[in-house]
Backbone as CSV, one residue per row, in Angstrom:
resi,resn,N_x,N_y,N_z,CA_x,CA_y,CA_z,C_x,C_y,C_z
1,MET,105.079,101.528,101.745,105.502,100.368,102.781,104.507,100.752,104.262
2,ALA,103.619,102.040,103.765,102.770,102.400,104.913,101.836,101.170,105.396
3,ASN,101.532,100.523,104.531,100.788,99.373,104.819,101.043,98.206,105.590
4,GLN,102.319,98.412,105.652,103.346,97.197,106.230,103.561,97.604,107.718
5,MET,103.069,98.785,108.140,103.121,99.109,109.602,104.929,99.570,110.010
6,ILE,105.437,99.367,109.135,106.861,99.884,109.348,107.764,100.629,108.166
7,THR,108.327,101.682,108.510,108.758,102.715,108.020,110.138,102.156,107.159
8,ILE,110.660,102.786,106.395,111.874,102.362,105.621,112.960,102.579,106.536
9,TRP,113.087,103.756,107.221,113.968,103.392,108.271,113.908,102.816,109.559
10,GLU,112.483,102.465,110.142,112.530,101.452,110.927,112.966,100.084,110.455
11,GLU,112.931,99.757,109.170,113.196,98.592,108.739,114.939,98.552,108.841
12,HIS,115.371,99.462,108.417,116.896,99.623,108.443,117.382,99.424,109.721
13,LEU,116.726,100.033,110.918,117.142,99.653,112.355,117.236,98.347,112.503
14,PHE,116.029,97.936,112.325,115.693,96.441,112.701,116.662,95.855,112.157
15,TRP,116.792,95.492,110.956,117.852,94.530,110.654,119.238,94.830,110.762
16,LEU,119.725,95.911,111.163,120.882,96.227,111.503,121.153,95.783,113.016
17,GLU,120.277,95.992,113.591,120.453,95.336,114.938,120.291,94.050,115.039
18,VAL,119.502,93.422,114.220,119.333,91.763,114.070,120.793,91.220,113.546
19,LEU,121.273,92.013,112.421,122.650,91.345,112.186,123.754,91.696,112.927
20,GLN,123.684,92.622,113.976,124.835,93.112,114.646,124.602,91.823,115.881
21,ASP,123.201,91.791,116.406,123.143,90.443,117.304,123.645,89.088,116.887
22,HIS,123.300,88.772,115.509,123.998,87.887,114.931,125.342,87.608,115.036
23,ALA,126.236,88.804,114.732,127.699,88.776,114.928,127.838,88.562,116.324
24,TYR,127.308,89.289,117.202,127.584,88.992,118.610,127.699,87.603,118.900
25,PHE,126.344,86.773,118.456,126.191,85.537,118.525,127.440,84.349,118.168
26,ILE,127.823,84.789,116.772,128.836,84.046,116.373,130.001,83.922,117.219
27,ARG,130.423,85.373,117.515,131.572,85.727,118.549,131.352,84.895,119.846
28,ASP,130.625,84.959,120.443,130.447,84.439,121.384,130.107,82.618,121.414
29,HIS,129.791,82.329,120.594,129.829,80.693,120.350,131.034,80.164,119.775
30,LEU,131.970,80.817,119.085,133.279,80.245,118.666,134.245,79.992,119.635
31,SER,135.109,79.113,119.339,136.328,78.759,120.543,137.146,80.094,120.457
32,PRO,137.626,80.310,121.655,139.017,81.414,121.415,140.097,80.948,120.531
33,ALA,140.158,79.519,120.331,141.140,78.911,119.659,141.069,79.419,118.111
34,GLU,139.663,79.941,117.580,139.518,80.408,116.311,139.757,81.820,116.283
35,GLU,140.816,82.241,116.422,141.418,83.614,116.459,140.789,84.407,115.371
36,GLU,141.256,83.957,114.174,140.673,84.674,112.949,139.227,85.196,112.860
37,TYR,138.283,84.103,113.094,136.908,84.029,113.044,136.429,84.974,114.121
38,VAL,137.093,84.989,115.401,136.487,85.608,116.459,136.959,87.048,116.092
39,GLU,138.013,87.456,115.427,138.252,88.961,115.003,137.514,89.270,114.113
40,THR,137.139,88.658,112.949,135.909,88.940,111.873,134.774,89.254,112.550
41,SER,134.130,88.547,113.578,132.809,88.579,114.069,133.056,89.974,114.882
42,GLN,133.995,90.323,115.452,134.022,91.472,116.186,134.327,92.489,115.204
43,GLN,134.723,92.481,114.313,134.926,93.694,113.245,133.375,93.900,112.566
44,TYR,132.511,92.787,112.514,131.061,93.106,112.026,130.418,93.551,113.116
45,ILE,130.549,93.354,114.441,129.673,94.100,115.258,130.042,95.614,115.314
46,GLN,131.253,95.942,115.003,131.454,97.102,115.024,131.299,98.105,113.943
47,LEU,131.194,97.144,112.740,130.602,97.781,111.625,129.249,97.940,111.446
48,PHE,128.524,96.993,112.225,126.964,97.308,112.228,126.667,98.312,113.126
49,GLY,127.552,98.442,113.902,127.513,99.609,114.963,127.602,100.966,114.680
50,GLU,128.472,100.975,113.617,128.826,102.331,113.035,127.449,102.654,112.134
51,LEU,127.091,101.692,111.369,126.026,101.925,110.476,124.800,102.287,111.351
52,ILE,124.487,101.661,112.332,123.406,102.240,113.121,123.635,103.632,113.643
53,GLU,124.757,103.956,114.278,124.963,105.308,114.457,124.740,106.370,113.175
54,GLN,125.165,105.857,111.785,124.861,106.597,110.698,123.448,106.850,110.324
55,LEU,122.617,105.665,110.597,121.386,105.673,110.383,120.640,107.041,111.228
56,TYR,121.074,107.239,112.232,120.429,108.484,113.057,120.515,109.527,112.457
57,GLY,121.653,109.746,111.253,121.767,110.964,110.903,120.884,111.177,109.446
58,VAL,120.076,110.015,109.098,119.057,109.835,107.980,117.690,110.031,108.508
59,PRO,116.972,111.139,108.003,115.732,111.453,108.443,114.746,110.439,108.446
60,ARG,113.952,110.066,109.560,113.064,109.045,109.925,111.788,109.023,109.038
61,THR,111.926,110.001,108.066,110.672,110.237,107.134,111.088,109.803,105.837
62,ALA,112.513,109.636,105.488,112.882,109.812,104.464,112.129,108.591,103.796
63,GLY,111.639,108.622,102.556,111.181,107.663,101.542,112.385,106.736,100.735
64,HIS,111.684,105.802,99.908,112.835,105.231,99.234,113.217,106.004,98.110
65,ARG,112.564,107.093,97.465,113.689,108.065,96.558,114.433,109.040,97.108
66,ASP,114.426,109.058,98.509,115.202,110.022,99.209,116.870,109.808,98.964
67,GLU,117.346,111.042,98.616,118.894,110.623,98.185,119.834,110.245,99.383
68,THR,119.487,110.629,100.495,120.123,110.379,101.747,119.900,109.084,102.106
69,MET,118.502,108.553,101.788,118.400,107.139,101.954,118.872,106.084,100.827
70,VAL,119.017,106.423,99.777,119.652,105.781,98.837,121.131,105.518,99.092
71,GLN,121.831,106.679,99.405,123.187,106.527,99.620,123.812,105.737,100.991
72,PHE,122.428,105.751,101.733,122.963,105.132,103.038,122.589,103.721,102.820
73,SER,121.648,103.472,101.873,121.279,101.733,101.395,122.664,101.254,100.776
74,ASN,123.259,101.945,99.963,124.378,101.762,99.056,125.621,101.401,100.098
75,LYS,125.684,102.244,101.365,126.757,102.072,102.439,126.576,100.836,102.853
76,VAL,125.508,100.374,103.274,124.834,99.304,103.983,125.315,98.068,103.041
77,TRP,124.793,97.773,101.930,124.916,96.596,101.046,126.223,95.754,101.192
78,PRO,127.734,96.688,101.141,128.887,95.550,101.156,129.020,95.015,102.670
79,VAL,128.334,95.492,103.473,128.849,95.091,104.898,127.674,93.953,104.992
80,ALA,126.472,93.998,104.813,125.612,92.989,104.805,125.806,91.901,104.323
81,LYS,126.252,91.989,102.541,126.460,91.178,101.821,127.819,90.514,102.370
82,GLY,129.063,91.126,102.870,130.033,90.422,103.125,129.675,89.544,104.629
83,TYR,128.896,90.092,105.503,128.782,89.487,106.899,127.872,87.934,106.068
84,TYR,126.881,88.216,105.229,126.196,86.917,104.809,127.327,85.875,104.048
85,GLU,128.436,86.316,103.468,129.546,85.339,103.010,130.124,85.036,103.922
86,PHE,130.340,85.506,105.158,131.275,85.397,106.236,130.535,84.003,107.071
87,GLU,129.314,84.217,107.244,128.405,83.220,107.946,128.210,82.020,107.053
88,GLY,128.178,82.165,105.760,127.934,80.846,104.673,129.286,80.472,104.731
89,MET,130.365,80.908,104.778,131.567,80.164,104.872,131.720,79.345,106.226
90,LEU,131.289,79.953,107.526,131.372,79.285,108.668,130.395,77.967,108.404
91,GLN,129.097,78.153,108.114,128.162,77.235,107.737,128.678,75.891,107.148
92,SER,129.315,76.195,106.021,130.272,75.163,105.067,131.476,74.331,106.068
93,LEU,131.990,75.458,107.067,133.164,74.817,107.450,132.332,73.939,108.595
94,ARG,131.392,74.240,109.243,130.733,73.571,110.540,130.329,72.259,109.945
95,ILE,129.614,72.125,108.592,129.259,70.808,107.839,130.127,69.883,108.150
96,ASP,131.348,70.435,107.556,132.329,69.536,107.657,133.309,69.412,109.074
97,ASN,132.725,69.600,110.131,133.511,69.657,111.405,134.888,70.235,111.290
98,LYS,134.965,71.436,110.498,136.273,72.092,110.191,136.228,73.361,111.124
99,VAL,135.330,73.650,111.842,135.583,74.972,112.720,134.914,74.769,114.233
100,ASN,135.452,75.347,115.044,135.164,74.948,116.609,133.847,76.026,116.614
101,LEU,132.835,75.761,116.373,131.823,76.810,116.447,130.410,75.920,117.225
102,ASN,130.171,76.569,118.182,129.062,75.951,119.122,127.657,76.036,118.580
103,PHE,127.654,76.033,117.050,126.403,76.159,116.603,125.964,75.401,115.675
104,SER,124.957,74.647,115.352,124.665,73.687,114.307,124.326,74.516,112.808
105,PRO,124.443,73.520,111.746,124.506,74.178,110.443,123.204,74.472,110.021
106,THR,122.523,73.990,110.932,120.606,74.672,110.673,120.441,75.737,111.340
107,TYR,121.053,76.160,112.206,120.955,77.427,113.130,121.140,78.254,112.117
108,LEU,122.358,78.401,111.622,123.003,79.328,110.495,121.948,79.523,109.184
109,ASN,121.374,78.075,108.755,120.226,78.561,107.897,119.282,79.530,108.092
110,GLY,118.802,79.271,109.265,117.976,80.568,109.894,118.493,82.266,109.771
111,THR,119.702,82.068,110.151,120.353,83.699,110.150,120.621,84.193,108.838
112,LEU,121.018,83.090,107.960,121.409,83.525,106.715,120.115,83.865,105.804
113,SER,118.959,83.166,106.148,117.459,83.642,105.320,117.679,84.971,105.901
114,GLU,117.642,85.210,106.851,117.412,86.522,107.778,117.926,87.757,106.742
115,ASN,119.379,87.373,106.957,120.137,88.340,105.941,119.861,88.443,104.549
116,LEU,119.177,87.280,103.861,119.229,87.363,102.925,118.000,88.153,102.461
117,GLU,116.958,88.042,103.207,115.793,89.077,103.103,116.087,90.303,103.233
118,TYR,117.185,91.066,104.239,117.928,92.288,104.196,118.383,92.884,102.677
119,LEU,119.297,91.818,102.432,119.761,91.982,101.145,118.719,92.233,99.545
120,ARG,117.722,91.554,100.053,116.521,91.678,98.911,115.996,93.270,99.230
121,PHE,115.645,93.506,100.243,115.248,94.753,100.610,116.134,95.734,100.069
122,LEU,117.424,95.754,100.464,118.394,96.801,99.955,118.609,96.561,98.413
123,GLY,118.414,95.726,97.893,118.301,95.732,96.414,117.470,96.674,95.575
124,TYR,116.170,97.078,96.518,115.221,97.883,95.827,115.856,99.170,96.215
125,LEU,116.141,99.666,97.361,116.596,100.908,98.002,117.658,101.463,97.320
126,MET,118.786,100.617,96.997,119.852,101.011,96.384,119.582,101.932,95.092
127,LYS,118.598,101.559,94.534,118.244,101.762,93.217,117.092,102.959,93.475
128,GLY,116.803,103.222,94.251,115.548,104.337,94.667,114.225,103.842,94.277
129,GLU,114.126,102.606,94.565,112.811,101.980,94.143,112.368,101.196,95.617
130,GLU,111.036,101.259,95.490,109.924,100.729,96.577,110.274,99.324,96.966
131,PRO,110.638,98.950,98.006,110.640,97.516,98.110,109.371,96.681,97.870
132,GLU,109.414,95.798,97.176,108.193,94.829,97.053,108.150,94.090,98.130
133,PRO,106.743,94.037,99.059,106.560,93.201,100.540,106.802,91.730,100.115
134,LEU,107.089,90.836,100.956,106.827,89.531,100.753,105.359,89.038,100.590
135,PRO,105.167,88.011,99.756,103.923,87.481,99.597,103.782,86.747,101.139
136,LEU,102.255,86.589,101.329,102.212,85.867,102.520,102.654,84.234,102.916
137,VAL,102.734,83.653,101.753,103.559,82.187,101.939,104.947,82.367,102.061
138,ASP,105.487,83.559,101.586,106.970,83.455,101.700,107.571,84.013,103.002
139,LEU,106.597,85.040,103.546,106.710,85.728,104.778,106.748,84.601,105.758
140,MET,105.682,83.449,105.555,105.466,82.550,106.335,106.745,81.509,106.539
141,ASP,107.325,81.526,105.163,108.608,80.253,105.051,109.842,80.886,105.688
142,LEU,109.676,82.283,105.730,111.081,82.659,106.551,110.715,82.928,108.027
143,TRP,109.547,83.013,108.585,109.505,83.881,110.020,108.998,82.528,110.954
144,LEU,108.170,81.267,110.109,107.698,79.929,110.935,109.133,79.448,111.206
145,GLU,110.066,79.240,110.084,111.200,78.756,110.376,112.003,79.368,111.690
146,ASP,111.561,80.650,111.862,112.544,81.558,112.768,111.712,81.328,114.235
147,GLN,110.432,81.538,114.015,109.738,80.850,115.698,110.436,79.574,115.968
148,LEU,110.253,78.555,114.911,110.463,77.332,115.218,111.847,77.402,115.566
149,GLY,112.734,77.803,114.974,114.152,77.916,115.614,114.290,78.371,116.925
150,HIS,113.635,79.515,117.374,113.720,80.208,118.769,113.204,79.165,119.902
151,ALA,112.017,78.502,119.382,111.581,77.475,120.441,112.516,76.098,120.759
152,LEU,113.027,75.914,119.559,114.164,74.631,119.643,115.318,75.186,120.785
153,LEU,115.824,76.546,120.432,117.118,76.908,120.791,116.559,76.946,122.419
154,PHE,115.657,77.915,122.792,115.035,77.829,124.108,114.961,76.582,124.890
155,GLN,114.877,75.478,124.201,114.300,74.443,124.886,115.883,73.722,125.073
156,ASN,116.832,73.820,124.407,118.187,73.415,124.101,119.100,74.259,125.084
157,LEU,118.662,75.285,125.439,119.502,76.240,126.155,119.172,76.094,127.877
158,LEU,118.187,75.472,128.102,117.386,75.287,129.585,118.295,74.393,130.299
159,ASP,118.438,74.269,131.417,119.099,73.284,132.392,118.049,72.057,132.327
160,PRO,118.655,70.986,132.531,117.894,69.687,132.239,116.970,69.578,133.615
161,ILE,117.107,70.213,134.549,115.821,70.206,135.789,114.664,70.940,135.158
162,GLU,114.997,72.020,134.384,113.731,72.927,134.104,112.700,72.008,133.024
163,ILE,112.056,71.094,133.853,111.363,70.014,132.790,109.894,70.851,132.714
164,ASN,109.468,71.549,133.422,108.291,72.408,132.752,108.218,73.217,131.878
165,ALA,109.240,73.883,131.884,109.626,75.301,130.961,109.887,74.256,129.670
166,SER,110.715,73.295,129.788,111.353,72.341,128.673,109.729,71.742,127.745
167,ARG,108.860,71.301,128.776,107.666,70.829,127.992,106.690,71.852,127.550
168,GLN,106.838,73.125,128.031,106.024,74.288,127.225,106.998,74.478,126.058
169,ALA,107.986,74.709,126.087,108.741,74.794,124.807,108.557,73.794,123.694
170,GLU,108.328,72.657,124.084,108.126,71.316,123.180,106.574,71.273,122.440
171,ALA,105.914,72.188,123.484,104.520,72.467,122.495,104.336,73.318,121.725
172,TYR,105.155,74.330,121.749,105.611,75.310,120.613,106.154,74.775,119.646
173,ILE,107.066,74.049,119.593,107.978,73.354,118.607,107.128,72.497,117.994
174,ASN,106.293,71.529,118.365,105.286,70.785,117.653,104.170,71.618,116.962
175,GLN,103.686,72.883,117.707,102.919,73.860,116.818,103.296,74.234,115.507
176,TYR,104.664,74.836,115.981,105.325,75.708,114.596,105.832,74.364,113.362
177,GLN,106.185,73.205,113.766,106.196,72.130,112.848,104.966,72.145,111.955
178,VAL,103.854,71.976,112.861,102.549,71.672,112.098,102.140,72.799,111.162
179,TYR,102.395,74.212,111.585,102.524,75.472,110.816,103.253,74.989,109.442
180,ILE,104.301,74.901,109.436,105.352,74.757,108.202,104.689,73.974,107.299
181,ILE,104.213,72.914,107.836,103.850,71.681,106.741,102.457,72.435,106.412
182,GLN,101.481,72.910,107.089,100.350,73.699,106.218,100.492,74.711,105.464
183,ASN,101.469,75.690,105.839,101.987,76.564,104.882,102.558,76.163,103.462
184,ARG,103.142,74.838,103.531,103.662,74.191,102.407,102.189,73.919,101.633
185,HIS,101.615,73.498,102.030,100.102,73.004,101.040,99.462,74.386,100.725
186,LEU,99.395,75.268,101.663,98.821,76.418,101.120,99.605,77.245,100.268
187,LYS,100.581,76.882,99.980,101.273,77.519,98.821,101.008,76.669,97.485
188,ARG,100.893,75.437,97.537,100.434,74.498,96.486,99.009,75.168,95.950
189,TYR,97.960,75.347,97.032,96.682,75.882,96.548,96.815,76.866,95.516
190,LEU,97.915,77.749,95.809,97.983,79.139,94.798,98.054,78.732,93.215
191,ARG,98.349,77.613,93.268,98.291,77.011,91.759,97.192,77.062,91.015
192,PHE,96.007,77.431,91.800,94.804,77.476,91.115,93.718,78.561,91.932
193,LYS,94.235,78.968,93.022,93.876,79.932,93.977,94.409,81.238,94.059
194,GLN,93.672,82.207,94.068,94.468,83.565,93.991,94.693,83.654,95.671
195,PRO,96.070,84.481,95.908,96.423,84.899,97.373,95.332,85.251,98.239
196,GLY,95.372,85.214,99.514,94.247,85.959,100.295,93.012,85.102,100.279
197,PHE,92.832,84.124,99.925,91.546,83.105,99.992,91.564,83.012,101.557
198,ALA,89.873,82.948,101.784,89.651,82.801,103.356,90.387,82.014,104.181
199,ARG,90.794,80.872,103.882,91.608,79.668,104.796,92.960,80.438,105.058
200,GLN,93.455,80.915,104.041,94.887,81.469,104.143,94.895,82.599,104.847
201,ARG,93.738,83.755,104.939,93.878,84.792,106.004,93.672,84.199,107.641
202,GLU,93.007,83.136,107.423,92.631,82.323,108.779,93.999,81.881,109.453
203,PHE,94.673,81.265,108.530,95.745,80.950,109.010,96.806,81.824,109.304
204,ALA,96.983,83.028,108.656,97.627,84.208,109.121,97.628,84.621,110.767
205,TYR,96.335,84.470,110.928,95.811,85.013,112.152,96.304,83.690,113.321
206,GLU,96.038,82.748,113.067,96.153,81.378,113.698,97.714,81.528,114.122
207,VAL,98.391,81.736,113.235,100.103,81.872,113.482,100.469,82.776,114.135
208,GLY,99.802,84.352,113.965,99.864,85.442,114.544,99.346,84.993,116.259
209,GLN,98.417,84.554,116.514,97.991,84.031,117.857,99.006,83.360,118.632
210,THR,99.556,82.353,117.995,100.400,81.263,118.449,101.819,82.366,118.869
211,THR,102.130,83.159,117.931,103.401,83.964,118.303,103.553,84.570,119.367
212,LEU,101.931,85.146,119.652,101.691,86.000,120.474,102.119,85.319,122.002
213,GLU,101.231,84.319,121.946,101.565,83.436,122.821,102.688,82.733,123.395
214,MET,103.622,82.501,122.335,105.051,82.152,122.967,105.720,83.300,123.206
215,SER,105.493,84.559,122.749,106.339,85.732,123.018,105.973,85.727,124.582
216,GLN,104.993,85.790,124.860,104.568,86.107,126.448,105.242,84.928,127.130
217,TYR,105.208,83.982,126.714,105.915,82.823,127.487,107.497,83.113,127.783
218,ILE,108.007,83.357,126.523,109.365,83.735,126.855,109.778,84.875,127.462
219,SER,108.562,85.743,127.330,109.016,87.065,128.183,108.821,86.669,129.861
220,GLY,107.974,85.769,130.038,108.064,85.223,131.337,109.370,84.440,132.053
221,MET,109.955,83.894,130.937,111.157,83.280,131.059,112.410,84.269,131.300
222,VAL,112.097,85.259,130.723,113.128,86.487,130.844,113.014,87.095,132.128
223,VAL,111.866,87.354,132.559,111.590,87.828,133.925,112.441,86.805,135.068
224,LYS,112.027,85.476,134.779,112.901,84.365,135.811,114.103,84.546,135.494
225,TYR,114.733,84.401,134.337,116.412,84.608,134.101,116.697,86.087,135.235
226,ASN,116.298,87.266,134.764,116.641,88.102,135.187,116.648,88.447,136.874
227,LYS,115.533,87.285,137.622,115.712,87.014,139.046,116.445,85.864,139.471
228,LYS,117.189,85.381,138.638,118.184,84.196,138.665,117.264,83.379,139.376
229,LYS,116.059,82.612,138.547,115.311,81.728,138.737,115.042,80.666,137.834
230,LEU,115.821,80.732,136.699,115.880,80.040,135.477,117.199,79.462,135.266
231,LEU,117.261,78.201,135.454,118.553,77.857,135.238,118.975,77.446,133.759
232,ASN,120.044,78.073,133.110,120.070,77.929,131.888,121.561,77.770,131.218
233,LYS,121.913,78.139,129.958,123.336,78.168,129.482,123.653,79.217,128.538
234,THR,122.745,80.235,128.567,122.377,81.468,127.805,122.820,82.813,128.266
235,THR,122.559,83.717,127.477,122.764,85.248,127.570,121.518,86.037,127.673
236,LEU,121.487,87.014,128.257,120.107,87.662,128.219,120.043,88.438,126.622
237,ARG,120.938,88.703,126.175,121.047,88.969,124.728,120.430,88.144,123.628
238,PHE,120.885,86.771,124.137,120.495,85.775,123.132,118.680,85.341,123.293
239,LEU,118.341,85.837,124.381,116.783,85.255,124.927,116.184,86.650,124.252
240,GLU,116.673,87.968,124.452,115.762,89.019,124.092,115.869,89.326,122.646
241,HIS,116.560,88.710,122.104,116.871,88.733,120.485,115.207,88.162,119.805
242,HIS,114.551,87.498,120.513,113.246,86.871,120.058,112.306,87.927,120.011
243,PHE,112.316,89.307,120.759,111.457,89.939,120.886,111.017,90.966,119.303
244,PRO,112.350,91.598,119.134,112.445,92.431,117.920,111.725,91.632,116.697
245,GLU,112.389,90.485,116.477,111.976,89.516,115.277,110.617,89.231,115.465
246,THR,110.140,88.845,116.420,108.700,88.494,116.659,107.827,89.498,116.532
247,CYS,108.014,90.878,116.855,107.160,92.207,116.586,107.417,92.331,115.261
248,TYR,108.563,91.979,114.383,108.443,92.451,112.843,107.587,91.540,112.369
249,PHE,107.740,90.176,112.505,106.619,89.249,111.938,105.106,89.440,112.330
250,LEU,104.794,89.944,113.193,103.305,90.387,113.837,102.961,91.661,112.828
251,LYS,103.802,92.405,112.811,103.596,93.618,112.136,103.361,93.253,110.876
252,LYS,104.392,92.596,110.119,103.902,92.091,108.707,102.661,91.169,108.496
253,LEU,102.372,90.507,109.371,101.245,89.581,109.237,100.122,90.194,109.306
254,SER,99.869,91.310,110.146,98.845,92.283,110.603,97.917,92.974,109.046
255,TYR,99.127,93.040,108.251,98.861,93.388,106.694,97.634,92.286,106.260
256,PHE,97.873,91.115,106.376,97.061,89.831,105.927,95.810,89.505,106.947
257,SER,96.104,89.949,108.352,94.954,89.532,109.142,94.871,90.661,110.222
258,PRO,94.019,91.758,109.959,93.713,92.902,110.357,93.434,92.916,111.645
259,LYS,93.047,91.690,112.333,92.831,91.329,113.878,94.095,91.308,114.503
260,LEU,95.108,91.527,114.181,96.524,91.441,114.605,96.807,92.756,114.981
261,LYS,96.254,93.810,114.252,96.952,95.026,114.234,96.998,95.892,115.553
262,ASP,96.160,95.384,116.552,96.419,95.866,117.880,97.490,95.554,118.565
263,ALA,97.792,94.191,118.487,98.855,93.506,119.194,100.011,93.930,118.324
264,ALA,99.979,93.947,117.182,101.397,94.447,116.196,101.968,95.821,116.317
265,GLY,100.653,96.660,116.699,101.078,98.115,116.911,101.742,98.736,118.314
266,ALA,101.278,97.453,119.298,101.750,97.782,120.509,103.397,97.221,120.867
267,CYS,103.677,96.527,120.085,104.981,95.735,120.277,106.166,96.569,119.759
268,SER,107.354,96.379,120.134,108.506,97.397,119.620,109.380,96.608,118.832
269,LEU,109.987,97.271,117.541,111.010,96.596,117.033,112.434,96.722,117.321
270,LYS,112.508,97.605,118.167,113.766,97.935,119.037,114.506,97.175,119.968
271,ARG,115.512,96.408,120.023,116.053,95.651,120.750,115.980,96.181,122.234
272,ALA,115.976,95.320,123.017,116.071,95.882,124.444,117.485,96.592,124.918
273,SER,117.237,97.444,126.069,118.240,98.545,126.071,119.484,97.613,127.230
274,TYR,119.843,96.593,126.699,120.828,95.969,127.887,122.000,96.286,127.488
275,LEU,122.288,96.715,126.513,123.589,96.860,125.951,124.658,97.861,126.880
């Protein structure tokens, strides 16, 4: 995992914090009338919090064969899998308008895909095996959707008078839609080309640059949010959730595009300390 710039311990912390945030978002976007689901989401917030605390008892240098790491990974699995099933059930209900949840089914596609990637990762660690990194096309499938989702959500969370900020978000929405189409074609080229050909590596760099630019844009919006200069309908946690996921994507991309290593090395996988 060294060539991925992220240790196994850091992977665990990243994913557990991401999933705990997802549980917060579900809780915060459910109607209080949905008492059962509010309670379930609150239970997962607590469970992920307990796992994060337990992770700090695992040596940060522990590798995939380390017994402590194997045991911890086996503890995480039923919680991460259970939360995956919970969100999947809510998505099914949301499709049929049978739950009062202020999220769309497609929003949940993104969070479910991220959860599934952690489950894939855990599948190796539970057996003491080194996780296989995602190929570039699959990495793009996961995180281009995520970045597009962040741009769409940000635009949707703005007050209607924030026209300039909305137009900037629209530009990123359009760009990520283009990237998703390009990645689809690059994947098909692999029927006769080996992965890592020049245009695919350049694509990784282009995506990385745009991802850095959008992160800087959202960072500026967070500054405005904190100064009460941005009218919106969201929370600081929801806005700042963007940064660890973006950093993770950049660190993974830097393996395929070394020109991104400096930027990837400078960012943090840890969520902001607003808790």
